TIRO-2110 file (N, C-alpha, C; in Angstrom, 1 decimal):
// TIRO-2110
-32.3, 21.4, 4.3, N, 1, A
-32.8, 20.4, 5.2, CA, 1, A
-34.3, 20.5, 5.3, C, 1, A
-35.1, 19.5, 5.2, N, 2, A
-36.5, 19.5, 5.3, CA, 2, A
-37.0, 19.3, 6.7, C, 2, A
-38.0, 20.1, 7.1, N, 3, A
-38.6, 19.9, 8.4, CA, 3, A
-39.8, 19.0, 8.3, C, 3, A
-40.3, 18.6, 9.4, N, 4, A
-41.6, 17.8, 9.5, CA, 4, A
-42.7, 18.4, 8.6, C, 4, A
-42.8, 19.7, 8.7, N, 5, A
-43.9, 20.4, 7.9, CA, 5, A
-43.6, 20.5, 6.4, C, 5, A
-42.4, 20.1, 6.0, N, 6, A
-42.0, 20.1, 4.6, CA, 6, A
-41.3, 21.4, 4.2, C, 6, A
-41.2, 22.4, 5.1, N, 7, A
-40.4, 23.6, 4.8, CA, 7, A
-38.9, 23.4, 5.1, C, 7, A
-38.1, 23.9, 4.2, N, 8, A
-36.7, 23.8, 4.4, CA, 8, A
-36.2, 24.8, 5.5, C, 8, A
-35.3, 24.3, 6.3, N, 9, A
-34.8, 25.1, 7.4, CA, 9, A
-33.5, 25.8, 6.9, C, 9, A
-33.4, 27.1, 7.1, N, 10, A
-32.2, 27.8, 6.7, CA, 10, A
-31.1, 27.5, 7.7, C, 10, A
-29.9, 27.4, 7.1, N, 11, A
-28.8, 27.1, 8.0, CA, 11, A
-28.5, 28.3, 8.9, C, 11, A
-28.0, 28.1, 10.1, N, 12, A
-27.6, 29.2, 10.9, CA, 12, A
-26.4, 29.8, 10.3, C, 12, A
-26.0, 31.1, 10.8, N, 13, A
-24.9, 31.8, 10.2, CA, 13, A
-23.6, 30.9, 10.2, C, 13, A
-23.4, 30.2, 11.3, N, 14, A
-22.2, 29.4, 11.4, CA, 14, A
-22.2, 28.2, 10.4, C, 14, A
-23.4, 27.6, 10.2, N, 15, A
-23.5, 26.5, 9.3, CA, 15, A
-23.4, 27.1, 7.8, C, 15, A
-24.0, 28.2, 7.6, N, 16, A
-23.9, 28.8, 6.3, CA, 16, A
-22.5, 29.1, 5.9, C, 16, A
-21.7, 29.7, 6.8, N, 17, A
-20.3, 29.9, 6.6, CA, 17, A
-19.5, 28.7, 6.3, C, 17, A
-19.8, 27.6, 7.1, N, 18, A
-19.1, 26.3, 7.0, CA, 18, A
-19.5, 25.7, 5.6, C, 18, A
-20.7, 25.9, 5.2, N, 19, A
-21.1, 25.3, 3.9, CA, 19, A
-20.4, 25.9, 2.7, C, 19, A
-20.0, 27.2, 2.8, N, 20, A
-19.3, 27.9, 1.8, CA, 20, A
-17.7, 27.6, 1.8, C, 20, A
-17.3, 27.0, 2.9, N, 21, A
-15.9, 26.7, 3.0, CA, 21, A
-15.6, 25.4, 2.1, C, 21, A
-14.4, 25.4, 1.6, N, 22, A
-14.0, 24.2, 0.8, CA, 22, A
-13.4, 23.3, 1.8, C, 22, A
-13.6, 22.0, 1.6, N, 23, A
-13.0, 21.0, 2.5, CA, 23, A
-11.5, 21.1, 2.4, C, 23, A
-10.9, 20.7, 3.6, N, 24, A
-9.4, 20.8, 3.7, CA, 24, A
-8.8, 19.9, 2.6, C, 24, A
-9.3, 18.8, 2.2, N, 25, A
-8.7, 18.0, 1.2, CA, 25, A
-8.6, 18.7, -0.1, C, 25, A
-9.6, 19.6, -0.4, N, 26, A
-9.5, 20.4, -1.7, CA, 26, A
-8.5, 21.4, -1.6, C, 26, A
-8.3, 22.0, -0.4, N, 27, A
-7.3, 23.1, -0.2, CA, 27, A
-5.9, 22.5, -0.3, C, 27, A
-5.8, 21.3, 0.3, N, 28, A
-4.4, 20.7, 0.2, CA, 28, A
-4.1, 20.3, -1.2, C, 28, A
-5.0, 19.7, -2.0, N, 29, A
-4.7, 19.3, -3.3, CA, 29, A
-4.2, 20.4, -4.2, C, 29, A
-4.7, 21.6, -4.0, N, 30, A
-4.2, 22.8, -4.7, CA, 30, A
-2.8, 23.0, -4.5, C, 30, A
-2.3, 22.6, -3.4, N, 31, A
-0.8, 22.8, -3.1, CA, 31, A
0.0, 21.7, -3.6, C, 31, A
-0.6, 20.8, -4.4, N, 32, A
0.2, 19.7, -5.0, CA, 32, A
0.2, 18.4, -4.1, C, 32, A
-0.6, 18.3, -3.1, N, 33, A
-0.6, 17.2, -2.2, CA, 33, A
-2.0, 16.5, -2.3, C, 33, A
-2.2, 15.3, -1.9, N, 34, A
-3.4, 14.6, -1.9, CA, 34, A
-4.1, 14.8, -3.2, C, 34, A
-3.5, 14.3, -4.3, N, 35, A
-4.0, 14.4, -5.6, CA, 35, A
-5.3, 13.6, -5.9, C, 35, A
-5.7, 12.8, -5.0, N, 36, A
-6.9, 12.0, -5.2, CA, 36, A
-8.2, 12.7, -4.9, C, 36, A
-8.1, 14.0, -4.7, N, 37, A
-9.3, 14.8, -4.5, CA, 37, A
-9.4, 15.9, -5.5, C, 37, A
-10.6, 16.1, -6.0, N, 38, A
-10.8, 17.2, -7.0, CA, 38, A
-10.9, 18.5, -6.3, C, 38, A
-11.2, 19.6, -7.1, N, 39, A
-11.3, 21.0, -6.6, CA, 39, A
-12.4, 21.1, -5.5, C, 39, A
-13.4, 20.3, -5.5, N, 40, A
-14.5, 20.4, -4.5, CA, 40, A
-14.2, 19.5, -3.3, C, 40, A
-13.1, 18.7, -3.3, N, 41, A
-12.8, 17.8, -2.2, CA, 41, A
-13.4, 16.4, -2.4, C, 41, A
-13.9, 16.1, -3.6, N, 42, A
-14.5, 14.8, -3.8, CA, 42, A
-13.4, 13.9, -4.3, C, 42, A
-13.4, 12.6, -3.9, N, 43, A
-12.5, 11.6, -4.3, CA, 43, A
-12.6, 11.4, -5.8, C, 43, A
-11.4, 11.2, -6.5, N, 44, A
-11.5, 10.9, -7.9, CA, 44, A
-10.2, 10.1, -8.3, C, 44, A
-10.2, 9.5, -9.4, N, 45, A
-9.0, 8.8, -9.9, CA, 45, A
-8.2, 9.8, -10.6, C, 45, A
-6.9, 10.0, -10.3, N, 46, A
-6.1, 11.0, -10.9, CA, 46, A
-6.0, 10.8, -12.4, C, 46, A
-6.1, 11.9, -13.2, N, 47, A
-6.0, 11.8, -14.7, CA, 47, A
-4.5, 11.7, -15.0, C, 47, A
-4.0, 10.6, -15.6, N, 48, A
-2.6, 10.5, -15.9, CA, 48, A
-2.4, 10.5, -17.4, C, 48, A
-3.5, 10.8, -18.2, N, 49, A
-3.4, 10.8, -19.6, CA, 49, A
-2.3, 11.7, -20.2, C, 49, A
-2.0, 12.8, -19.5, N, 50, A
-1.0, 13.7, -20.0, CA, 50, A
0.4, 13.3, -19.6, C, 50, A
0.6, 12.3, -18.8, N, 51, A
1.9, 11.9, -18.4, CA, 51, A
2.5, 11.0, -19.5, C, 51, A
3.8, 10.9, -19.6, N, 52, A
4.5, 10.0, -20.5, CA, 52, A
4.7, 8.6, -19.9, C, 52, A
4.7, 7.7, -20.8, N, 53, A
5.0, 6.3, -20.4, CA, 53, A
6.4, 6.2, -20.2, C, 53, A
6.8, 5.8, -18.9, N, 54, A
8.2, 5.6, -18.6, CA, 54, A
8.4, 4.3, -17.8, C, 54, A
9.6, 3.8, -17.7, N, 55, A
9.8, 2.7, -16.8, CA, 55, A
9.8, 3.1, -15.4, C, 55, A
9.0, 2.5, -14.6, N, 56, A
8.8, 2.9, -13.2, CA, 56, A
9.1, 1.6, -12.3, C, 56, A
9.8, 1.9, -11.3, N, 57, A
10.2, 0.8, -10.3, CA, 57, A
10.0, 1.3, -8.9, C, 57, A
9.5, 0.3, -8.1, N, 58, A
9.4, 0.6, -6.7, CA, 58, A
9.8, -0.6, -5.8, C, 58, A
10.4, -0.3, -4.8, N, 59, A
10.8, -1.4, -3.8, CA, 59, A
10.1, -1.1, -2.5, C, 59, A
9.5, -2.1, -1.9, N, 60, A
8.9, -1.9, -0.6, CA, 60, A
9.3, -3.1, 0.3, C, 60, A
9.2, -2.8, 1.6, N, 61, A
9.6, -3.9, 2.5, CA, 61, A
8.9, -3.8, 3.9, C, 61, A
9.1, -4.8, 4.7, N, 62, A
8.6, -4.9, 6.0, CA, 62, A
9.1, -6.1, 6.7, C, 62, A
8.6, -6.4, 7.8, N, 63, A
9.0, -7.6, 8.6, CA, 63, A
8.0, -8.2, 9.5, C, 63, A
8.1, -9.4, 9.8, N, 64, A
7.3, -10.1, 10.8, CA, 64, A
8.1, -10.7, 11.9, C, 64, A
7.8, -10.4, 13.1, N, 65, A
8.6, -10.9, 14.3, CA, 65, A
7.7, -12.0, 14.9, C, 65, A
8.4, -13.0, 15.3, N, 66, A
7.6, -14.2, 15.9, CA, 66, A
8.4, -14.8, 17.0, C, 66, A
7.8, -15.9, 17.6, N, 67, A
8.6, -16.6, 18.6, CA, 67, A
9.6, -17.4, 18.0, C, 67, A
10.7, -17.8, 18.7, N, 68, A
11.8, -18.5, 18.1, CA, 68, A
11.3, -19.9, 17.6, C, 68, A
10.4, -20.5, 18.3, N, 69, A
9.8, -21.9, 17.9, CA, 69, A
9.1, -21.7, 16.6, C, 69, A
8.4, -20.7, 16.4, N, 70, A
7.7, -20.4, 15.1, CA, 70, A
8.7, -20.2, 14.0, C, 70, A
9.7, -19.4, 14.3, N, 71, A
10.7, -19.2, 13.3, CA, 71, A
11.4, -20.5, 12.9, C, 71, A
11.7, -21.3, 13.8, N, 72, A
12.3, -22.6, 13.5, CA, 72, A
11.5, -23.5, 12.6, C, 72, A
10.1, -23.5, 12.9, N, 73, A
9.2, -24.2, 12.0, CA, 73, A
9.3, -23.8, 10.6, C, 73, A
9.3, -22.5, 10.4, N, 74, A
9.3, -21.9, 9.0, CA, 74, A
10.7, -22.2, 8.4, C, 74, A
11.7, -22.0, 9.1, N, 75, A
13.1, -22.2, 8.6, CA, 75, A
13.3, -23.6, 8.2, C, 75, A
12.8, -24.5, 9.0, N, 76, A
13.0, -26.0, 8.8, CA, 76, A
12.1, -26.5, 7.7, C, 76, A
11.1, -25.7, 7.3, N, 77, A
10.1, -26.1, 6.3, CA, 77, A
9.1, -27.2, 6.9, C, 77, A
9.0, -27.2, 8.2, N, 78, A
8.1, -28.3, 8.8, CA, 78, A
6.8, -27.7, 9.2, C, 78, A
6.4, -26.5, 8.9, N, 79, A
5.2, -26.0, 9.3, CA, 79, A
4.1, -26.9, 8.7, C, 79, A
3.0, -27.0, 9.5, N, 80, A
1.9, -27.9, 9.1, CA, 80, A
1.4, -27.6, 7.7, C, 80, A
1.3, -26.4, 7.3, N, 81, A
0.7, -26.0, 6.0, CA, 81, A
1.7, -26.0, 4.8, C, 81, A
2.9, -26.4, 5.1, N, 82, A
3.9, -26.6, 4.0, CA, 82, A
4.9, -25.4, 4.0, C, 82, A
5.4, -25.1, 2.7, N, 83, A
6.4, -24.1, 2.5, CA, 83, A
5.8, -22.7, 2.7, C, 83, A
6.0, -22.2, 3.8, N, 84, A
5.4, -20.9, 4.2, CA, 84, A
5.9, -19.8, 3.3, C, 84, A
7.2, -19.7, 3.1, N, 85, A
7.8, -18.6, 2.4, CA, 85, A
7.5, -18.7, 0.9, C, 85, A
7.4, -19.9, 0.4, N, 86, A
7.0, -20.2, -1.0, CA, 86, A
5.6, -19.7, -1.3, C, 86, A
4.7, -20.0, -0.4, N, 87, A
3.3, -19.6, -0.6, CA, 87, A
3.2, -18.1, -0.4, C, 87, A
4.0, -17.5, 0.6, N, 88, A
3.9, -16.0, 0.8, CA, 88, A
4.5, -15.3, -0.4, C, 88, A
5.4, -15.9, -1.1, N, 89, A
6.0, -15.2, -2.3, CA, 89, A
4.9, -15.2, -3.4, C, 89, A
4.2, -16.3, -3.6, N, 90, A
3.1, -16.3, -4.6, CA, 90, A
2.0, -15.3, -4.2, C, 90, A
1.7, -15.3, -2.9, N, 91, A
0.7, -14.4, -2.4, CA, 91, A
1.0, -12.9, -2.7, C, 91, A
2.3, -12.6, -2.5, N, 92, A
2.8, -11.2, -2.7, CA, 92, A
2.7, -10.8, -4.2, C, 92, A
3.0, -11.8, -5.1, N, 93, A
3.0, -11.5, -6.5, CA, 93, A
1.5, -11.3, -6.9, C, 93, A
0.7, -12.2, -6.4, N, 94, A
-0.8, -12.1, -6.7, CA, 94, A
-1.3, -10.7, -6.2, C, 94, A
-0.9, -10.3, -5.0, N, 95, A
-1.4, -9.0, -4.5, CA, 95, A
-1.0, -7.9, -5.4, C, 95, A
0.3, -7.9, -5.8, N, 96, A
0.7, -6.8, -6.7, CA, 96, A
-0.2, -6.8, -8.0, C, 96, A
-0.5, -7.9, -8.5, N, 97, A
-1.3, -8.0, -9.7, CA, 97, A
-2.7, -7.5, -9.5, C, 97, A
-3.2, -7.6, -8.3, N, 98, A
-4.6, -7.2, -7.9, CA, 98, A
-4.7, -5.9, -7.1, C, 98, A
-3.7, -5.1, -7.1, N, 99, A
-3.7, -3.9, -6.2, CA, 99, A
-4.9, -3.0, -6.6, C, 99, A
-5.1, -2.8, -7.8, N, 100, A
-6.2, -1.8, -8.2, CA, 100, A
-7.6, -2.3, -7.8, C, 100, A
-7.7, -3.6, -7.5, N, 101, A
-8.9, -4.2, -7.0, CA, 101, A
-9.1, -3.9, -5.5, C, 101, A
-8.0, -3.7, -4.8, N, 102, A
-8.0, -3.5, -3.4, CA, 102, A
-8.0, -2.0, -3.0, C, 102, A
-7.3, -1.2, -3.7, N, 103, A
-7.1, 0.2, -3.4, CA, 103, A
-8.0, 1.0, -4.3, C, 103, A
-9.1, 1.6, -3.8, N, 104, A
-10.1, 2.1, -4.7, CA, 104, A
-9.7, 3.1, -5.8, C, 104, A
-8.7, 3.9, -5.6, N, 105, A
-8.4, 4.9, -6.6, CA, 105, A
-7.1, 4.6, -7.4, C, 105, A
-6.6, 3.4, -7.2, N, 106, A
-5.3, 3.0, -7.8, CA, 106, A
-5.5, 2.6, -9.2, C, 106, A
-4.7, 3.1, -10.1, N, 107, A
-4.9, 2.7, -11.5, CA, 107, A
-4.4, 1.2, -11.7, C, 107, A
-5.1, 0.5, -12.6, N, 108, A
-4.6, -0.9, -12.9, CA, 108, A
-3.3, -0.7, -13.8, C, 108, A
-2.3, -1.4, -13.5, N, 109, A
-1.0, -1.3, -14.2, CA, 109, A
-0.6, -2.6, -14.9, C, 109, A
0.0, -2.5, -16.1, N, 110, A
0.6, -3.7, -16.7, CA, 110, A
2.0, -3.9, -16.1, C, 110, A
2.0, -4.8, -15.1, N, 111, A
3.3, -5.1, -14.4, CA, 111, A
4.2, -5.8, -15.4, C, 111, A
5.5, -5.4, -15.4, N, 112, A
6.5, -6.1, -16.2, CA, 112, A
7.3, -7.1, -15.4, C, 112, A
7.3, -6.8, -14.1, N, 113, A
8.1, -7.7, -13.2, CA, 113, A
7.7, -7.5, -11.7, C, 113, A
7.6, -8.6, -11.0, N, 114, A
7.5, -8.5, -9.5, CA, 114, A
8.4, -9.5, -8.9, C, 114, A
9.3, -9.1, -8.1, N, 115, A
10.3, -10.0, -7.5, CA, 115, A
10.1, -9.9, -5.9, C, 115, A
10.2, -11.0, -5.3, N, 116, A
9.9, -11.1, -3.8, CA, 116, A
11.1, -11.8, -3.2, C, 116, A
11.8, -11.2, -2.2, N, 117, A
12.9, -11.8, -1.5, CA, 117, A
12.6, -11.8, 0.0, C, 117, A
13.0, -12.8, 0.6, N, 118, A
12.9, -12.9, 2.1, CA, 118, A
14.3, -13.0, 2.7, C, 118, A
14.4, -12.4, 3.9, N, 119, A
15.6, -12.5, 4.7, CA, 119, A
15.2, -12.9, 6.1, C, 119, A
15.9, -14.0, 6.6, N, 120, A
15.5, -14.5, 7.9, CA, 120, A
16.7, -14.2, 8.9, C, 120, A
16.3, -13.7, 10.1, N, 121, A
17.2, -13.3, 11.1, CA, 121, A
16.9, -14.2, 12.4, C, 121, A
17.7, -15.3, 12.6, N, 122, A
17.4, -16.2, 13.7, CA, 122, A
17.6, -15.5, 15.0, C, 122, A
18.5, -14.5, 15.1, N, 123, A
18.8, -13.9, 16.4, CA, 123, A
17.6, -13.1, 16.9, C, 123, A
16.8, -12.6, 16.0, N, 124, A
15.6, -11.8, 16.4, CA, 124, A
14.3, -12.5, 16.1, C, 124, A
14.4, -13.7, 15.5, N, 125, A
13.2, -14.4, 15.0, CA, 125, A
12.3, -13.6, 14.1, C, 125, A
13.0, -12.9, 13.2, N, 126, A
12.3, -12.0, 12.3, CA, 126, A
12.5, -12.5, 10.8, C, 126, A
11.5, -12.3, 10.0, N, 127, A
11.6, -12.5, 8.6, CA, 127, A
11.2, -11.2, 7.9, C, 127, A
12.1, -10.7, 7.1, N, 128, A
11.9, -9.5, 6.3, CA, 128, A
11.5, -9.9, 4.9, C, 128, A
10.7, -9.0, 4.3, N, 129, A
10.3, -9.2, 2.9, CA, 129, A
10.7, -7.9, 2.2, C, 129, A
11.2, -8.1, 1.0, N, 130, A
11.4, -7.0, 0.1, CA, 130, A
10.8, -7.3, -1.3, C, 130, A
10.0, -6.4, -1.8, N, 131, A
9.3, -6.6, -3.1, CA, 131, A
9.8, -5.5, -4.0, C, 131, A
10.1, -5.9, -5.3, N, 132, A
10.4, -5.0, -6.3, CA, 132, A
9.4, -5.1, -7.4, C, 132, A
8.7, -4.1, -7.8, N, 133, A
7.7, -4.1, -8.8, CA, 133, A
8.1, -3.1, -9.9, C, 133, A
7.8, -3.5, -11.1, N, 134, A
8.2, -2.7, -12.3, CA, 134, A
7.1, -2.7, -13.3, C, 134, A
7.0, -1.5, -14.0, N, 135, A
6.0, -1.3, -15.1, CA, 135, A
6.5, -0.4, -16.1, C, 135, A
5.9, -0.4, -17.3, N, 136, A
6.1, 0.7, -18.2, CA, 136, A
4.7, 1.4, -18.3, C, 136, A
4.6, 2.5, -17.7, N, 137, A
3.2, 3.1, -17.5, CA, 137, A
3.3, 4.6, -17.3, C, 137, A
2.1, 5.2, -17.1, N, 138, A
2.0, 6.7, -16.9, CA, 138, A
1.9, 7.0, -15.4, C, 138, A
2.0, 6.0, -14.6, N, 139, A
1.9, 6.3, -13.1, CA, 139, A
2.7, 5.3, -12.4, C, 139, A
3.1, 5.6, -11.2, N, 140, A
4.0, 4.8, -10.4, CA, 140, A
3.5, 3.5, -9.9, C, 140, A
4.4, 2.7, -9.5, N, 141, A
4.1, 1.3, -9.1, CA, 141, A
4.3, 1.1, -7.6, C, 141, A
4.4, 2.2, -6.8, N, 142, A
4.6, 2.1, -5.4, CA, 142, A
3.5, 1.3, -4.7, C, 142, A
2.2, 1.5, -5.0, N, 143, A
1.2, 0.8, -4.3, CA, 143, A
1.2, -0.7, -4.6, C, 143, A
1.6, -1.1, -5.7, N, 144, A
1.8, -2.5, -6.0, CA, 144, A
2.9, -3.2, -5.2, C, 144, A
4.0, -2.5, -5.0, N, 145, A
5.1, -3.0, -4.2, CA, 145, A
4.6, -3.1, -2.7, C, 145, A
4.0, -2.0, -2.2, N, 146, A
3.5, -1.9, -0.8, CA, 146, A
2.5, -3.0, -0.5, C, 146, A
1.5, -3.1, -1.4, N, 147, A
0.4, -4.1, -1.2, CA, 147, A
1.1, -5.5, -1.2, C, 147, A
2.0, -5.8, -2.1, N, 148, A
2.6, -7.1, -2.2, CA, 148, A
3.4, -7.4, -0.9, C, 148, A
4.1, -6.4, -0.4, N, 149, A
4.9, -6.6, 0.9, CA, 149, A
3.9, -6.9, 2.0, C, 149, A
2.8, -6.1, 2.1, N, 150, A
1.9, -6.4, 3.2, CA, 150, A
1.2, -7.7, 3.1, C, 150, A
0.8, -8.1, 2.0, N, 151, A
0.1, -9.4, 1.8, CA, 151, A
1.1, -10.6, 2.0, C, 151, A
2.3, -10.4, 1.6, N, 152, A
3.3, -11.5, 1.8, CA, 152, A
3.4, -11.7, 3.3, C, 152, A
3.5, -10.7, 4.1, N, 153, A
3.6, -10.8, 5.5, CA, 153, A
2.4, -11.3, 6.1, C, 153, A
1.2, -10.8, 5.7, N, 154, A
0.0, -11.4, 6.2, CA, 154, A
-0.2, -12.8, 5.9, C, 154, A
0.3, -13.3, 4.8, N, 155, A
0.3, -14.7, 4.5, CA, 155, A
1.1, -15.5, 5.4, C, 155, A
2.3, -15.0, 5.8, N, 156, A
3.1, -15.7, 6.8, CA, 156, A
2.3, -15.8, 8.1, C, 156, A
1.7, -14.7, 8.5, N, 157, A
0.9, -14.7, 9.7, CA, 157, A
-0.2, -15.7, 9.6, C, 157, A
-1.0, -15.7, 8.5, N, 158, A
-2.1, -16.7, 8.4, CA, 158, A
-1.6, -18.1, 8.5, C, 158, A
-0.5, -18.4, 7.8, N, 159, A
-0.1, -19.8, 7.8, CA, 159, A
0.5, -20.3, 9.1, C, 159, A
0.9, -19.3, 10.0, N, 160, A
1.6, -19.7, 11.2, CA, 160, A
0.8, -19.3, 12.5, C, 160, A
-0.4, -18.7, 12.3, N, 161, A
-1.2, -18.2, 13.5, CA, 161, A
-1.5, -19.3, 14.4, C, 161, A
-1.7, -20.6, 14.0, N, 162, A
-2.1, -21.6, 14.9, CA, 162, A
-1.0, -21.9, 15.9, C, 162, A
0.3, -21.6, 15.5, N, 163, A
1.4, -21.8, 16.4, CA, 163, A
1.8, -20.5, 17.2, C, 163, A
1.4, -19.3, 16.6, N, 164, A
1.9, -18.1, 17.3, CA, 164, A
1.0, -16.9, 16.9, C, 164, A
0.0, -16.7, 17.7, N, 165, A
-1.0, -15.6, 17.4, CA, 165, A
-0.4, -14.2, 17.7, C, 165, A
0.8, -14.2, 18.4, N, 166, A
1.3, -12.9, 18.8, CA, 166, A
2.4, -12.4, 17.9, C, 166, A
2.5, -12.9, 16.7, N, 167, A
3.4, -12.4, 15.7, CA, 167, A
3.1, -10.9, 15.4, C, 167, A
4.1, -10.1, 15.1, N, 168, A
3.9, -8.7, 14.8, CA, 168, A
4.4, -8.3, 13.4, C, 168, A
3.6, -7.7, 12.6, N, 169, A
4.0, -7.2, 11.4, CA, 169, A
4.5, -5.7, 11.6, C, 169, A
5.7, -5.5, 11.1, N, 170, A
6.2, -4.1, 11.4, CA, 170, A
6.9, -3.5, 10.2, C, 170, A
6.8, -2.2, 10.2, N, 171, A
7.7, -1.4, 9.2, CA, 171, A
7.4, -1.5, 7.7, C, 171, A
6.1, -1.8, 7.4, N, 172, A
5.8, -1.9, 5.9, CA, 172, A
5.9, -0.5, 5.4, C, 172, A
6.8, -0.3, 4.4, N, 173, A
7.1, 1.0, 3.9, CA, 173, A
7.7, 1.0, 2.5, C, 173, A
7.6, 2.1, 1.8, N, 174, A
8.3, 2.3, 0.5, CA, 174, A
9.8, 2.5, 0.8, C, 174, A
10.6, 1.7, 0.1, N, 175, A
12.1, 1.8, 0.3, CA, 175, A
12.7, 2.6, -0.8, C, 175, A
12.2, 2.5, -2.0, N, 176, A
12.8, 3.3, -3.1, CA, 176, A
11.8, 3.3, -4.3, C, 176, A
11.8, 4.4, -5.1, N, 177, A
11.0, 4.4, -6.3, CA, 177, A
11.8, 5.2, -7.3, C, 177, A
11.6, 4.9, -8.6, N, 178, A
12.2, 5.6, -9.6, CA, 178, A
11.3, 5.7, -10.8, C, 178, A
11.6, 6.7, -11.7, N, 179, A
10.7, 6.8, -12.9, CA, 179, A
9.7, 7.9, -12.7, C, 179, A
9.2, 8.5, -13.8, N, 180, A
8.2, 9.5, -13.7, CA, 180, A
8.7, 10.8, -13.3, C, 180, A
7.7, 11.8, -13.3, N, 181, A
8.1, 13.2, -13.1, CA, 181, A
8.6, 13.5, -11.7, C, 181, A
8.2, 12.8, -10.7, N, 182, A
8.6, 13.1, -9.3, CA, 182, A
10.0, 12.6, -9.1, C, 182, A
10.6, 11.8, -10.0, N, 183, A
12.0, 11.4, -9.9, CA, 183, A
12.3, 10.2, -8.9, C, 183, A
13.5, 10.2, -8.4, N, 184, A
14.0, 9.1, -7.6, CA, 184, A
13.8, 9.4, -6.1, C, 184, A
13.3, 8.4, -5.4, N, 185, A
13.1, 8.5, -4.0, CA, 185, A
13.8, 7.3, -3.3, C, 185, A
14.6, 7.6, -2.3, N, 186, A
15.1, 6.5, -1.5, CA, 186, A
14.8, 6.8, 0.0, C, 186, A
14.2, 5.9, 0.7, N, 187, A
13.8, 6.1, 2.1, CA, 187, A
15.0, 6.5, 2.9, C, 187, A
14.8, 7.5, 3.7, N, 188, A
15.9, 7.9, 4.7, CA, 188, A
16.9, 8.8, 4.0, C, 188, A
16.8, 9.1, 2.7, N, 189, A
17.8, 9.9, 2.1, CA, 189, A
17.4, 11.4, 2.1, C, 189, A
16.2, 11.7, 2.6, N, 190, A
15.8, 13.1, 2.6, CA, 190, A
15.1, 13.5, 1.3, C, 190, A
15.0, 12.6, 0.4, N, 191, A
14.4, 13.0, -0.9, CA, 191, A
12.9, 12.9, -0.9, C, 191, A
END
């Protein structure tokens, strides 16, 4: 640190000790977690060159809760902006394709399939989304499925916000993933 007179100020003992400590992120990554940090704690894109190309699949989901009147507008297809779920489906697919543009350290992946399904529950005025993304690649496709689910729900919000600004997006999460070294994961199964 330079002082006004141009001389560098030595760090105090505590600062000196802290400067020699490695960041928590680097310590954690050595244990196999937070792989997006290098040995010095700096963010980096994970090197996947040594991994094999395998079929990888991920399912993600979430839901949006709204007023019954808003739900009715969507269900009847009479929302002012048109087919809300049709546009949300396209938005989700587009989001999956552009995930690496949105998530800084995410690898761009050649997607082989993106499927988007909606389930409507009139009793709770809830619309659930489930996205399945697939690739043949060296790294997983979870981020594409999660991004697609979130953007699909955000699109529903955007298209209906004039009628209902109190809508709630809930529970965006990974439901299942398969392929790759880490194996099969199913939410809630303890894996």
